[in-house]
N, CA, C and O atoms as a GROMACS GRO file, in nm:
protein
  424
    1MET      N    1   5.416   0.528  22.685
    1MET     CA    2   5.365   0.385  22.678
    1MET      C    3   5.420   0.367  22.515
    1MET      O    4   5.422   0.449  22.423
    2PRO      N    5   5.464   0.229  22.520
    2PRO     CA    6   5.510   0.165  22.404
    2PRO      C    7   5.385   0.158  22.263
    2PRO      O    8   5.264   0.136  22.276
    3LYS      N    9   5.446   0.179  22.158
    3LYS     CA   10   5.350   0.152  22.060
    3LYS      C   11   5.378   0.030  21.973
    3LYS      O   12   5.481   0.005  21.911
    4ILE      N   13   5.245  -0.053  21.983
    4ILE     CA   14   5.268  -0.176  21.884
    4ILE      C   15   5.166  -0.163  21.773
    4ILE      O   16   5.059  -0.102  21.769
    5ILE      N   17   5.225  -0.229  21.692
    5ILE     CA   18   5.162  -0.211  21.534
    5ILE      C   19   5.083  -0.347  21.482
    5ILE      O   20   5.147  -0.452  21.478
    6TYR      N   21   5.002  -0.345  21.458
    6TYR     CA   22   4.958  -0.457  21.401
    6TYR      C   23   4.898  -0.447  21.286
    6TYR      O   24   4.799  -0.375  21.278
    7ILE      N   25   4.943  -0.516  21.177
    7ILE     CA   26   4.900  -0.496  21.028
    7ILE      C   27   4.836  -0.638  20.983
    7ILE      O   28   4.878  -0.753  20.990
    8GLU      N   29   4.711  -0.581  20.931
    8GLU     CA   30   4.592  -0.713  20.875
    8GLU      C   31   4.678  -0.750  20.762
    8GLU      O   32   4.779  -0.692  20.723
    9GLN      N   33   4.620  -0.860  20.714
    9GLN     CA   34   4.662  -0.925  20.578
    9GLN      C   35   4.624  -0.818  20.437
    9GLN      O   36   4.664  -0.845  20.323
   10ASN      N   37   4.551  -0.709  20.465
   10ASN     CA   38   4.504  -0.636  20.361
   10ASN      C   39   4.546  -0.501  20.384
   10ASN      O   40   4.478  -0.406  20.347
   11GLY      N   41   4.670  -0.486  20.452
   11GLY     CA   42   4.784  -0.400  20.490
   11GLY      C   43   4.712  -0.307  20.552
   11GLY      O   44   4.762  -0.199  20.521
   12GLU      N   45   4.602  -0.288  20.638
   12GLU     CA   46   4.547  -0.238  20.727
   12GLU      C   47   4.647  -0.220  20.849
   12GLU      O   48   4.705  -0.320  20.892
   13ARG      N   49   4.666  -0.095  20.904
   13ARG     CA   50   4.747  -0.075  20.991
   13ARG      C   51   4.664  -0.051  21.158
   13ARG      O   52   4.571   0.029  21.168
   14HIS      N   53   4.702  -0.110  21.246
   14HIS     CA   54   4.626  -0.054  21.368
   14HIS      C   55   4.757  -0.019  21.473
   14HIS      O   56   4.832  -0.108  21.513
   15GLU      N   57   4.774   0.125  21.513
   15GLU     CA   58   4.899   0.129  21.593
   15GLU      C   59   4.831   0.174  21.730
   15GLU      O   60   4.756   0.271  21.740
   16ILE      N   61   4.867   0.087  21.834
   16ILE     CA   62   4.803   0.126  21.961
   16ILE      C   63   4.914   0.170  22.058
   16ILE      O   64   5.034   0.150  22.038
   17ASP      N   65   4.859   0.238  22.172
   17ASP     CA   66   4.955   0.262  22.287
   17ASP      C   67   4.932   0.138  22.404
   17ASP      O   68   4.832   0.118  22.474
   18ALA      N   69   5.026   0.083  22.402
   18ALA     CA   70   5.020  -0.057  22.525
   18ALA      C   71   5.090  -0.012  22.633
   18ALA      O   72   5.192   0.057  22.632
   19LYS      N   73   5.014  -0.068  22.748
   19LYS     CA   74   5.067  -0.044  22.885
   19LYS      C   75   5.178  -0.152  22.916
   19LYS      O   76   5.177  -0.271  22.886
   20VAL      N   77   5.265  -0.088  22.976
   20VAL     CA   78   5.394  -0.205  22.992
   20VAL      C   79   5.344  -0.294  23.087
   20VAL      O   80   5.271  -0.245  23.174
   21GLY      N   81   5.364  -0.414  23.089
   21GLY     CA   82   5.321  -0.546  23.155
   21GLY      C   83   5.199  -0.631  23.093
   21GLY      O   84   5.174  -0.748  23.118
   22ASN      N   85   5.130  -0.543  23.006
   22ASN     CA   86   5.024  -0.623  22.948
   22ASN      C   87   5.072  -0.717  22.841
   22ASN      O   88   5.192  -0.743  22.828
   23THR      N   89   4.985  -0.765  22.771
   23THR     CA   90   5.051  -0.858  22.681
   23THR      C   91   5.007  -0.785  22.542
   23THR      O   92   4.923  -0.695  22.539
   24VAL      N   93   5.080  -0.838  22.422
   24VAL     CA   94   5.037  -0.788  22.274
   24VAL      C   95   4.890  -0.859  22.248
   24VAL      O   96   4.818  -0.806  22.162
   25MET      N   97   4.847  -0.962  22.309
   25MET     CA   98   4.721  -0.989  22.276
   25MET      C   99   4.610  -0.906  22.373
   25MET      O  100   4.493  -0.895  22.336
   26GLU      N  101   4.645  -0.864  22.468
   26GLU     CA  102   4.550  -0.764  22.564
   26GLU      C  103   4.537  -0.615  22.492
   26GLU      O  104   4.435  -0.547  22.485
   27GLY      N  105   4.666  -0.586  22.443
   27GLY     CA  106   4.642  -0.463  22.356
   27GLY      C  107   4.588  -0.448  22.248
   27GLY      O  108   4.555  -0.335  22.213
   28ALA      N  109   4.563  -0.562  22.164
   28ALA     CA  110   4.458  -0.595  22.044
   28ALA      C  111   4.342  -0.586  22.111
   28ALA      O  112   4.264  -0.494  22.086
   29ILE      N  113   4.315  -0.675  22.202
   29ILE     CA  114   4.150  -0.692  22.259
   29ILE      C  115   4.101  -0.577  22.305
   29ILE      O  116   3.985  -0.548  22.276
   30LYS      N  117   4.175  -0.493  22.381
   30LYS     CA  118   4.141  -0.330  22.438
   30LYS      C  119   4.133  -0.272  22.349
   30LYS      O  120   4.043  -0.188  22.356
   31ASN      N  121   4.200  -0.273  22.238
   31ASN     CA  122   4.193  -0.143  22.113
   31ASN      C  123   4.090  -0.214  21.992
   31ASN      O  124   4.092  -0.162  21.881
   32ASN      N  125   4.013  -0.317  22.013
   32ASN     CA  126   3.930  -0.357  21.898
   32ASN      C  127   4.033  -0.399  21.789
   32ASN      O  128   3.970  -0.372  21.686
   33VAL      N  129   4.140  -0.444  21.754
   33VAL     CA  130   4.214  -0.488  21.660
   33VAL      C  131   4.158  -0.607  21.610
   33VAL      O  132   4.158  -0.701  21.690
   34PRO      N  133   4.110  -0.627  21.501
   34PRO     CA  134   4.037  -0.738  21.437
   34PRO      C  135   4.155  -0.862  21.408
   34PRO      O  136   4.270  -0.830  21.380
   35GLY      N  137   4.122  -0.973  21.415
   35GLY     CA  138   4.193  -1.079  21.395
   35GLY      C  139   4.276  -1.172  21.510
   35GLY      O  140   4.341  -1.274  21.486
   36ILE      N  141   4.257  -1.105  21.648
   36ILE     CA  142   4.274  -1.134  21.766
   36ILE      C  143   4.156  -1.171  21.837
   36ILE      O  144   4.078  -1.093  21.889
   37ASP      N  145   4.146  -1.334  21.834
   37ASP     CA  146   4.021  -1.361  21.891
   37ASP      C  147   4.046  -1.374  22.055
   37ASP      O  148   3.974  -1.323  22.141
   38ALA      N  149   4.148  -1.445  22.078
   38ALA     CA  150   4.184  -1.484  22.213
   38ALA      C  151   4.085  -1.579  22.283
   38ALA      O  152   4.045  -1.554  22.397
   39ASP      N  153   4.046  -1.689  22.213
   39ASP     CA  154   3.917  -1.778  22.286
   39ASP      C  155   3.975  -1.792  22.433
   39ASP      O  156   3.900  -1.767  22.527
   40CYS      N  157   4.088  -1.825  22.452
   40CYS     CA  158   4.114  -1.895  22.605
   40CYS      C  159   4.154  -1.777  22.690
   40CYS      O  160   4.200  -1.800  22.801
   41GLY      N  161   4.140  -1.642  22.645
   41GLY     CA  162   4.161  -1.555  22.726
   41GLY      C  163   4.321  -1.512  22.766
   41GLY      O  164   4.356  -1.430  22.851
   42GLY      N  165   4.386  -1.575  22.696
   42GLY     CA  166   4.533  -1.534  22.710
   42GLY      C  167   4.619  -1.671  22.814
   42GLY      O  168   4.727  -1.655  22.870
   43ALA      N  169   4.554  -1.772  22.816
   43ALA     CA  170   4.602  -1.877  22.913
   43ALA      C  171   4.705  -1.965  22.836
   43ALA      O  172   4.744  -2.060  22.903
   44CYS      N  173   4.752  -1.958  22.724
   44CYS     CA  174   4.828  -2.028  22.621
   44CYS      C  175   4.748  -2.139  22.620
   44CYS      O  176   4.795  -2.234  22.681
   45ALA      N  177   4.628  -2.157  22.564
   45ALA     CA  178   4.533  -2.281  22.559
   45ALA      C  179   4.467  -2.301  22.438
   45ALA      O  180   4.384  -2.389  22.413
   46CYS      N  181   4.526  -2.185  22.340
   46CYS     CA  182   4.471  -2.204  22.203
   46CYS      C  183   4.545  -2.117  22.129
   46CYS      O  184   4.621  -2.035  22.179
   47ALA      N  185   4.522  -2.133  21.984
   47ALA     CA  186   4.611  -2.054  21.889
   47ALA      C  187   4.535  -1.947  21.827
   47ALA      O  188   4.575  -1.906  21.718
   48THR      N  189   4.404  -1.880  21.894
   48THR     CA  190   4.336  -1.772  21.812
   48THR      C  191   4.408  -1.621  21.843
   48THR      O  192   4.350  -1.514  21.825
   49CYS      N  193   4.522  -1.634  21.884
   49CYS     CA  194   4.587  -1.466  21.884
   49CYS      C  195   4.731  -1.483  21.823
   49CYS      O  196   4.817  -1.397  21.842
   50HIS      N  197   4.756  -1.604  21.744
   50HIS     CA  198   4.851  -1.606  21.660
   50HIS      C  199   4.905  -1.494  21.576
   50HIS      O  200   4.819  -1.448  21.501
   51VAL      N  201   5.004  -1.444  21.569
   51VAL     CA  202   5.074  -1.318  21.523
   51VAL      C  203   5.199  -1.377  21.456
   51VAL      O  204   5.243  -1.483  21.503
   52TYR      N  205   5.269  -1.314  21.339
   52TYR     CA  206   5.384  -1.318  21.292
   52TYR      C  207   5.468  -1.204  21.314
   52TYR      O  208   5.445  -1.097  21.258
   53VAL      N  209   5.585  -1.224  21.408
   53VAL     CA  210   5.666  -1.090  21.444
   53VAL      C  211   5.739  -1.060  21.330
   53VAL      O  212   5.785  -1.138  21.246
   54ALA      N  213   5.746  -0.923  21.337
   54ALA     CA  214   5.828  -0.893  21.212
   54ALA      C  215   5.992  -0.935  21.236
   54ALA      O  216   6.034  -0.946  21.351
   55ASP      N  217   6.053  -0.951  21.154
   55ASP     CA  218   6.188  -1.018  21.161
   55ASP      C  219   6.270  -0.941  21.238
   55ASP      O  220   6.327  -1.002  21.329
   56GLU      N  221   6.295  -0.799  21.225
   56GLU     CA  222   6.363  -0.705  21.280
   56GLU      C  223   6.338  -0.725  21.450
   56GLU      O  224   6.427  -0.701  21.532
   57TRP      N  225   6.231  -0.762  21.480
   57TRP     CA  226   6.164  -0.781  21.612
   57TRP      C  227   6.193  -0.913  21.683
   57TRP      O  228   6.203  -0.920  21.805
   58PHE      N  229   6.205  -1.007  21.609
   58PHE     CA  230   6.190  -1.145  21.656
   58PHE      C  231   6.285  -1.173  21.771
   58PHE      O  232   6.244  -1.228  21.874
   59GLU      N  233   6.405  -1.138  21.754
   59GLU     CA  234   6.522  -1.142  21.867
   59GLU      C  235   6.460  -1.082  21.997
   59GLU      O  236   6.451  -1.141  22.104
   60LYS      N  237   6.422  -0.961  21.972
   60LYS     CA  238   6.396  -0.894  22.137
   60LYS      C  239   6.277  -0.943  22.167
   60LYS      O  240   6.254  -0.928  22.287
   61VAL      N  241   6.185  -1.001  22.106
   61VAL     CA  242   6.079  -1.064  22.162
   61VAL      C  243   6.093  -1.205  22.243
   61VAL      O  244   6.037  -1.248  22.343
   62GLY      N  245   6.200  -1.260  22.149
   62GLY     CA  246   6.248  -1.394  22.199
   62GLY      C  247   6.170  -1.518  22.143
   62GLY      O  248   6.084  -1.501  22.057
   63ASN      N  249   6.196  -1.630  22.188
   63ASN     CA  250   6.154  -1.761  22.130
   63ASN      C  251   6.056  -1.823  22.206
   63ASN      O  252   6.058  -1.832  22.329
   64PRO      N  253   5.972  -1.866  22.132
   64PRO     CA  254   5.826  -1.925  22.224
   64PRO      C  255   5.884  -2.029  22.327
   64PRO      O  256   5.988  -2.093  22.308
   65SER      N  257   5.800  -2.037  22.443
   65SER     CA  258   5.841  -2.163  22.525
   65SER      C  259   5.794  -2.277  22.474
   65SER      O  260   5.732  -2.273  22.368
   66VAL      N  261   5.810  -2.374  22.529
   66VAL     CA  262   5.779  -2.530  22.490
   66VAL      C  263   5.616  -2.524  22.481
   66VAL      O  264   5.552  -2.541  22.378
   67MET      N  265   5.566  -2.498  22.605
   67MET     CA  266   5.408  -2.502  22.603
   67MET      C  267   5.352  -2.395  22.490
   67MET      O  268   5.248  -2.428  22.434
   68GLU      N  269   5.412  -2.269  22.452
   68GLU     CA  270   5.365  -2.218  22.331
   68GLU      C  271   5.394  -2.283  22.199
   68GLU      O  272   5.306  -2.287  22.112
   69GLU      N  273   5.506  -2.330  22.181
   69GLU     CA  274   5.528  -2.413  22.074
   69GLU      C  275   5.430  -2.528  22.046
   69GLU      O  276   5.394  -2.557  21.932
   70SER      N  277   5.390  -2.592  22.156
   70SER     CA  278   5.285  -2.691  22.152
   70SER      C  279   5.154  -2.627  22.088
   70SER      O  280   5.084  -2.689  22.008
   71MET      N  281   5.129  -2.506  22.127
   71MET     CA  282   5.001  -2.448  22.095
   71MET      C  283   4.990  -2.389  21.963
   71MET      O  284   4.886  -2.347  21.912
   72LEU      N  285   5.096  -2.389  21.914
   72LEU     CA  286   5.110  -2.327  21.787
   72LEU      C  287   5.095  -2.437  21.682
   72LEU      O  288   5.063  -2.408  21.566
   73ASP      N  289   5.116  -2.554  21.718
   73ASP     CA  290   5.088  -2.692  21.634
   73ASP      C  291   4.914  -2.698  21.604
   73ASP      O  292   4.852  -2.776  21.532
   74PHE      N  293   4.873  -2.605  21.673
   74PHE     CA  294   4.724  -2.599  21.622
   74PHE      C  295   4.696  -2.496  21.556
   74PHE      O  296   4.579  -2.486  21.521
   75ALA      N  297   4.792  -2.388  21.518
   75ALA     CA  298   4.777  -2.248  21.444
   75ALA      C  299   4.791  -2.299  21.284
   75ALA      O  300   4.868  -2.387  21.244
   76GLN      N  301   4.708  -2.229  21.212
   76GLN     CA  302   4.735  -2.255  21.066
   76GLN      C  303   4.834  -2.179  21.019
   76GLN      O  304   4.860  -2.085  21.093
   77ASP      N  305   4.908  -2.187  20.905
   77ASP     CA  306   5.029  -2.130  20.859
   77ASP      C  307   5.109  -2.066  20.963
   77ASP      O  308   5.098  -1.948  20.997
   78VAL      N  309   5.181  -2.141  21.006
   78VAL     CA  310   5.286  -2.102  21.131
   78VAL      C  311   5.396  -2.064  21.022
   78VAL      O  312   5.394  -2.113  20.910
   79ARG      N  313   5.490  -1.977  21.062
   79ARG     CA  314   5.599  -1.959  21.014
   79ARG      C  315   5.725  -1.946  21.126
   79ARG      O  316   5.705  -1.966  21.246
   80PRO      N  317   5.854  -1.909  21.074
   80PRO     CA  318   5.953  -1.909  21.167
   80PRO      C  319   5.936  -1.814  21.286
   80PRO      O  320   5.984  -1.831  21.398
   81THR      N  321   5.850  -1.700  21.240
   81THR     CA  322   5.854  -1.588  21.344
   81THR      C  323   5.702  -1.600  21.396
   81THR      O  324   5.652  -1.498  21.443
   82SER      N  325   5.646  -1.688  21.393
   82SER     CA  326   5.505  -1.732  21.450
   82SER      C  327   5.513  -1.724  21.612
   82SER      O  328   5.596  -1.791  21.673
   83ARG      N  329   5.428  -1.644  21.672
   83ARG     CA  330   5.438  -1.627  21.826
   83ARG      C  331   5.285  -1.636  21.846
   83ARG      O  332   5.205  -1.627  21.753
   84LEU      N  333   5.254  -1.655  21.966
   84LEU     CA  334   5.121  -1.656  22.023
   84LEU      C  335   5.108  -1.522  22.104
   84LEU      O  336   5.167  -1.514  22.212
   85SER      N  337   5.033  -1.415  22.060
   85SER     CA  338   5.048  -1.291  22.103
   85SER      C  339   5.033  -1.271  22.265
   85SER      O  340   5.089  -1.184  22.331
   86CYS      N  341   4.934  -1.385  22.319
   86CYS     CA  342   4.923  -1.377  22.462
   86CYS      C  343   5.060  -1.372  22.553
   86CYS      O  344   5.079  -1.310  22.657
   87GLN      N  345   5.151  -1.456  22.480
   87GLN     CA  346   5.268  -1.471  22.532
   87GLN      C  347   5.382  -1.360  22.511
   87GLN      O  348   5.500  -1.367  22.546
   88ILE      N  349   5.331  -1.281  22.461
   88ILE     CA  350   5.453  -1.170  22.462
   88ILE      C  351   5.406  -1.050  22.537
   88ILE      O  352   5.305  -0.981  22.522
   89ARG      N  353   5.503  -1.042  22.621
   89ARG     CA  354   5.474  -0.928  22.733
   89ARG      C  355   5.539  -0.789  22.698
   89ARG      O  356   5.654  -0.782  22.655
   90ILE      N  357   5.459  -0.678  22.719
   90ILE     CA  358   5.511  -0.546  22.653
   90ILE      C  359   5.608  -0.477  22.762
   90ILE      O  360   5.591  -0.467  22.883
   91THR      N  361   5.698  -0.440  22.695
   91THR     CA  362   5.802  -0.380  22.788
   91THR      C  363   5.831  -0.229  22.694
   91THR      O  364   5.773  -0.202  22.589
   92ASP      N  365   5.928  -0.146  22.758
   92ASP     CA  366   5.940  -0.038  22.689
   92ASP      C  367   6.032  -0.062  22.575
   92ASP      O  368   6.032   0.014  22.478
   93ALA      N  369   6.122  -0.180  22.584
   93ALA     CA  370   6.206  -0.211  22.453
   93ALA      C  371   6.134  -0.264  22.352
   93ALA      O  372   6.198  -0.285  22.249
   94LEU      N  373   5.996  -0.297  22.350
   94LEU     CA  374   5.926  -0.348  22.231
   94LEU      C  375   5.851  -0.210  22.189
   94LEU      O  376   5.741  -0.225  22.137
   95ASP      N  377   5.894  -0.094  22.204
   95ASP     CA  378   5.825   0.026  22.163
   95ASP      C  379   5.831   0.023  21.995
   95ASP      O  380   5.944   0.022  21.948
   96GLY      N  381   5.753   0.023  21.929
   96GLY     CA  382   5.732   0.003  21.778
   96GLY      C  383   5.729  -0.126  21.734
   96GLY      O  384   5.746  -0.148  21.614
   97LEU      N  385   5.709  -0.223  21.817
   97LEU     CA  386   5.698  -0.377  21.781
   97LEU      C  387   5.592  -0.393  21.660
   97LEU      O  388   5.480  -0.350  21.685
   98THR      N  389   5.611  -0.442  21.548
   98THR     CA  390   5.521  -0.484  21.454
   98THR      C  391   5.494  -0.602  21.438
   98THR      O  392   5.591  -0.677  21.422
   99VAL      N  393   5.363  -0.658  21.436
   99VAL     CA  394   5.319  -0.800  21.433
   99VAL      C  395   5.228  -0.806  21.306
   99VAL      O  396   5.157  -0.706  21.298
  100GLU      N  397   5.208  -0.898  21.203
  100GLU     CA  398   5.107  -0.916  21.118
  100GLU      C  399   5.034  -1.048  21.175
  100GLU      O  400   5.075  -1.143  21.241
  101LEU      N  401   4.913  -1.014  21.124
  101LEU     CA  402   4.815  -1.100  21.175
  101LEU      C  403   4.772  -1.210  21.062
  101LEU      O  404   4.731  -1.165  20.955
  102PRO      N  405   4.778  -1.317  21.075
  102PRO     CA  406   4.750  -1.444  20.962
  102PRO      C  407   4.609  -1.415  20.893
  102PRO      O  408   4.508  -1.363  20.942
  103GLU      N  409   4.626  -1.453  20.795
  103GLU     CA  410   4.476  -1.445  20.694
  103GLU      C  411   4.396  -1.541  20.739
  103GLU      O  412   4.277  -1.522  20.714
  104SER      N  413   4.429  -1.661  20.809
  104SER     CA  414   4.330  -1.771  20.851
  104SER      C  415   4.263  -1.698  20.971
  104SER      O  416   4.154  -1.748  20.999
  105GLN      N  417   4.298  -1.598  21.046
  105GLN     CA  418   4.230  -1.540  21.163
  105GLN      C  419   4.115  -1.435  21.108
  105GLN      O  420   4.018  -1.411  21.180
  106HIS      N  421   4.127  -1.377  20.984
  106HIS     CA  422   4.014  -1.266  20.932
  106HIS      C  423   3.887  -1.315  20.863
  106HIS      O  424   3.803  -1.235  20.824
   0.00000   0.00000   0.00000
């Protein structure tokens, strides 16, 4: 199982084993990672699962879709590496993926 690392603004790390095919958001919810609310349940209809993808992973994760970009307009403190974690599907290639949780979601 790929490992996904979530880093809170205070530096606390949450390293989880994630199931291939799930999303980064689902991994956070199933493992009680704080800061990922996922109010819409992963339908790309809110921005409460906003994360910052570590620079070295952004290319592997890929760019957001047009629909995701429009949802990111509702997120606070958007950065060039912002993504909605409900839109990042976990693959073996993402083993070690590191995402940072925005301060505004804590």
